[in-house]
N, C-alpha and C positions, 0 to 999 in steps of 0.2 A: 636523445641527441643523435643527429645524423652526422656521419663522418664523411667529409668531402676530400677528394684528392684533385687539385687543380694542376693540369699539365699544360704549361704554357712557356714559350720562350720569352714572351714579353709580360713582365709582372714586376711589382715592386722588388727592389728599389731602382730598377733600370729605367732611365729617362727616355721615354718614348710615349707618344699618344696611345699606341697599342697596349702599353702597360696598364693603362688606367682601368679598362673594362673589368677585369677579374680581380684586380686589387680592390676596387670600390664595391663591386658586388659582394666580395668576400667580407669586406668591412661591415656591411649592413646585414649580411646573413649572421655574422657573429654578434653584432650589437642588438639586433632585434629578435634573434631566435637562438642565440647561444650555440650556433653550429660549431663543429670541430673541423677546422680547415687546415689541410696540409698542402704544400706547394712542391712541385717537382719541376725544376727548370735546369738550364745549363749555366755553368759559370762563364760569364761574359768578360771576365778579367777586368773588373771595375777599376777605374782610375783610382790610384791610391792603394790598390791591392796588388795589381800586377802592371808594371809599367810597359810591358811589351805591346799592349794593345790599348792605346789611349783614346780611341774613337768612341768608347762606351763610357757613360757617366752615371753617377748616382743622382737620382731625383730626391732632393731633401724633403719635399712634400710627401712623396710616396713612401720614403723611408720611415716616416712616422706611422704609416699604416701596417708596418711589419708586426706590430703588437697584436694584430687581429689573427695572425696565423699561429696555429699550434706548432707547426713544423715547417721549415723552409729549407728544402734540400736542393743544393746546386751541384749538379753532376759535372766533374771536370770535363771540359769540352775538348781538350787537347790542342795541339798546335795547328791542326787542320782548319779550325774555325778562324784563327787569326790569319792564316795563309789565304783562305777563301776571301775574307773580307778585304784584305789588302788588294787582291787581284780584282775583286768586284768593284771596289772604289776606284781603282785605276781605270777600269773599263768605262765606268760611268762618267768619270772626269773627261776621258777622251771623247766620249759621245757628245757631252755638253759642249766641249770646245769645237768639235766639228759642226754642231748645229749652229753655234754662234758665228763661226766663220762663214757658213752658208748664208746667214742673214746679212752679213756685211759685204758679201761679194756681189758684183753686178752680173746680170744674166747674159753672158756671151758664150760663144761656142767652146772656148777653152774652159771656162768655168763649168759649162754643162758636162764636159768630159771629166773634169775633176770631181764633179758631184756624183757621177756614175761610179767612179773609183771609190769615193768615200762611202757610197751606199753599200758596196760590196764588203768594204772593211767593217762597216757598222753591223751588217748582217752576220759577219763572221764573229764579231765580238759578242753579239747576242747569243749565238749558238754556243760559243765557248762558255759564256756565263751559265747557260742552261745545263750544260754537261757538268760543269764544276759544282753547281748547286745540287744536282741529283746525287752526285757522289757524296757530298757533304751530308745531305739529309739522311741517307741510309747509314752512313758512318755514325752519325749522332744517335740514330735510332738504336743501333746495336749497343752503343755505350750506355745509353739511358736504361734500356731494358735490363742489361746486366746489373746495373746499379739498383733498379727498382725491385728486382726479385728478392732483395735482402731487406726490404722495407716493411714486410708484413702486410702485403697488399690485401689479404683476405679481410682485414678489419674495416675496409672502406665500404660505405653504402653507395656512394656516388663518385664516379670518375668523370671529370670534365676536361676534355682536350680542346684547346683553343687554336684554331688555324688562322694564319700561317706562322711558321712554315709547316711542311707536311709531316715532320718527324713526330709532332704531338699526336696526330691521329694514328700514325703507324704504331706508336707505343701503346696508346689506348686500345687499339684493335687487338694487340697481343694480350693485354691485361684482361680484356673481355673474354678472350678464348680460354684463358687460364681460370677465370672466375666468372662464369656466365651469370651468376646471381647478382653481380654488381650492376647498378644502373649506369650505363654509359651515355653521356651527353656529348655529342660532337658539335662543337661550336664554330661557326663561320662568322667571325667578328667584323669582316670587311668584305668588300667586293674582291673576289678571289683571283681575278685574272690580272696578272702582273702587267701584261701589255693590254691596256684597257679596251682597245679597239681591235683585238686580234681574235678571230674566230678559232684559230688554232689553240689559243690559250683556253678558251671556254671548252673546247673539245677535250683538251688534256685534263682539265679539272673534272669534267663530267666522267671521264674514264676512271680517274682517281677515286671519286666519290663512290661510284658503283662498285669498284673493286675493294675498297678498304673501309667504307663506312656503313656497309649493309647490316652490321651487327649492332650498330648504335640504337639505343632505345629511343632517343630523341635527337633530332637535328635542329640546332638553333641557327637562325640567320638574323642579320641586323636590319633587313628591310624586306618587304614583301616581294620585291622584284628579283631577289637573288634566287636563281634556280639551282636546286641542289640535286636533282635527278634521283630522288629517294625511291626506295622500294614502296610498294603499295601498302605494306603493313606498317611503315614507319611514320611517326608523327613529326611534322615540321612546325616549329614555333618561332614566331618573330619576337626577338628581344632586342630592343634598341640599345645603342650606346647612350651615354648621358654625361652628366656633370655631378660633382659632389658639392652639395650646398654648404658643407663645412669649409670649403675652400673659397667661397664667394667673399669678395671684398666690395666695399662701397665704391661706386664710380666717383672719380674725382674730376673737378674742373680742369681742363687742359690748359697749361700755361702758353702753349703754342697750338696752332691748328695741326695737331699730329695725326697723320694718316698712317696707320700702323698695320703691318702684315706680319704675323708670327706663324712660322711653319714653312713647309716645303712648297716651292713652286715647281711644277712639272713641265715637261717639254710641250705638252698639249695645252697648257694654260695660256691665256692671252689677256693681259691687262692693258694693252695698248690704248684702248679707247677711254679708259679712265684718265690716263695721263693726257690724252688728247683733250678731254673735257677741261682738265685743270689748265692746260695751255691756253685754250680759248678764253676761259674765264679770267685768267691773268692778263692776257693781251687786251681784253675788252675793258680792263680796269675794274671789273666786278670783284676781283680778289687781289689782295696785296700779297705778292709772292714772299715778302719778308715774314709773313705770318705762317707760312707753310713749311712743314717738315715731313718728308716721306721716310718712315722708319721701317726697316726690315730686320727680322731676326730669324735665322734659319741656315740651312746648309747651302741654299742655292741663290745666294746674293748675286752671282754673275748673271743668272737668267733674269732676275728681277731688275737689275740695273740696266739690262738691255732695253726694257720698256721705258724706263725713265729717260735714258739717253736719247732714245728715238725722238722725244718731244722736247729736247734741250732743257731738261729739268734736273740734270745730274748734280748741279750745285745745291739742290735742296734735298739730296738723298743721303741718308745715314744708314750704312750697312753695319749692323751690330754683330753679324756672324751668329754662331751657335751660342745660345744663352741658356742658363738654368730655367726650368719651368717657372720657378718663383719669380724670376726676372721677367719672363714672358707675360705672366699674369699682371705684373706691375705695369708693363707697357700698355696692356689692354686697359687697365684701370685709369690710366692717364691719357688715353687716346681721345681724339675728337671724332675720328671715324676708323672703324676696323674694316679691313679688306680681306676678302676670300675669293679664290678663283678655282674653277674646275670646268669640266666639259660635259655636254649632254648630247648623245648621239642615238641613232636608232638601235645600236648594239649595246651601248653602255648608258644607262639612265642615271643621272646624278642624284644621290641621296645625301642626307646630312652626314658630314664627316666628324671625326673626333675633335678636330679643331673648332668646328662650328659649335659644339656643345660648350666649349670654353667661352666662345664669343657670346652664347646665350647667357651664360652666367655673368659676363661682364656688364650687361645691360647698357651697351653703347650703340650708337648708330652703326649700321653695317652696310657695306657695298659688296654685293656678290657679282663677280665678273664671270659670265657663263659663255664659254666657247662651244663650238659644235653646231651641227646642222638640224638638231631636233628641238622644236619649241616646247613651251609649257613644262619646263623642268620643275621639280619639287621646290627649289628655292624661288623660282618665279611665282609660284602659287602661294607660298607660305612666308616669304620674307616680311610681308606687311605685319604678320602676327608677331614678329620679333622687332618691329620698329625699323626695319631696313628696306632696301630695294635691291632688285636684281636686274642687271643688264644682260640681255641675251644677244649674242652675236648674230644669230639667225633672224632676229627681229630688230635690227640696228635702228632703223628709222623711228620706230616706236619707242624703244627703250633708251636710246641715246639721249633723247629729250628728258626722259624721266631721270636719268643719271645726272645730267647737268643741273636740273632743277633741285635735286636732292642735295647735291654738293653746295649750291649757293644758299639753299634753305638752312643747312646746318652751319655753314660759315657765317651767315647773317645772324643766326641765333647766338653763336659764340661771340661775335663782335658786339652784339647788343647786351648780352647778359654775362659773358665770361664763361659760359657753360653750354653743354649740349644735352638734349633730353630725347627720350623715345617714348612712343606710345605703342604698346603691344598687348598681346593676349597672355595674361599671367598664367592662366590655366594651361595654355598650350606649352609654355616654357616649363612649367612645373612637372608635366608628365615625363620629362626627360631627367628628372632628379634620380640619383642612384638608389635612395631608399625605396622609391616606387618600383624601380627595375629589379632590385634584389627581392622584393616581395613577389614579383612575378616568377622568379626562379624558385623561390621557396614553395610557392603553390604548385609548381610543376613537379618538384621532386616528392611532394606529399602525395600526389596522385598515384 
């Protein structure tokens, strides 16, 4: 029996897409190979446990998977974590409000001056966030290491640290130095640049990887495009994220033509042309607006509503706010169309995200709205295998027609039959199931 130590900030029962990866890999390592798995994370003051920080929640679905862990250690994180997140959330809220006001203002000389001032403030807030985060990460590293040294670390065969944030790799680095015989797997479960189009962010992470991950036996990445700047002797393995087939539910006929987005909308996302298409189809009489509901569940309903309001469709919009993942899966189950948005540029190439794996599991029609100036994104190539379509901003003339045709096709099917269907590649979808992914990890550690 191999003994694993998973070091991750995001893991069951914390509700976040990032928590799913190692919760589910651990589940199937235990079920299929009877692995012994311990977890080392920080106490995020879950709601119901500590009322001081109510922005973190328990995921009831992930909570069920705690039975697959032999040990689940939560290091007291201290008040600095709560302080940091309160400041960070304040900064991000201010940035979103500033962005929204920029969209609403006309471009005159006074507005241009105000925009310059706002940009200076925005840069200052970003710099403050970076400084605060660095202080937090090294503070957590010190606390976790002090705690971990009393856990009997020598008993583990494999230590897996999942990035981000950086404290996970910093802790694993020190464990490897103490116990060189332990196999250390440094996992990069997502695109690691926080500012997705910033060369400075990529440079910073390159320096971090070279400085702190050189002792790792393996580097894992979620896609082949993620450059890790590894040493020549290090092995880099691609292990995708995925979905848990045990959580799959049968798709249901939608009572209304529900257009559903569950998850975060980012400032670089652009869903405007999808609502433009609905506006034109409604105005032409091809769609009855009384049939349509735009449902959003997530943190950034203000950004999403901006796109809806732009095309005078706000009366059809239902902002549900943050919901439990079980509720999000139910929304997907009852959707007529699921919506996803990201961007594809020469610097940042879009790959499948954690939310998309949920969408794969839902087996519903999907519209992917792709911003950015780089064509031929992964979703544009592979959405057909999932039964969906991808609109690319940089190929507007070509893909806008595709977008409108897809909407009316699914709407007409729903009007005629009361349901929507997809035709996709089952083998393509199945390769992202977590039992398959866990088997890849098991094969790796056996080598």
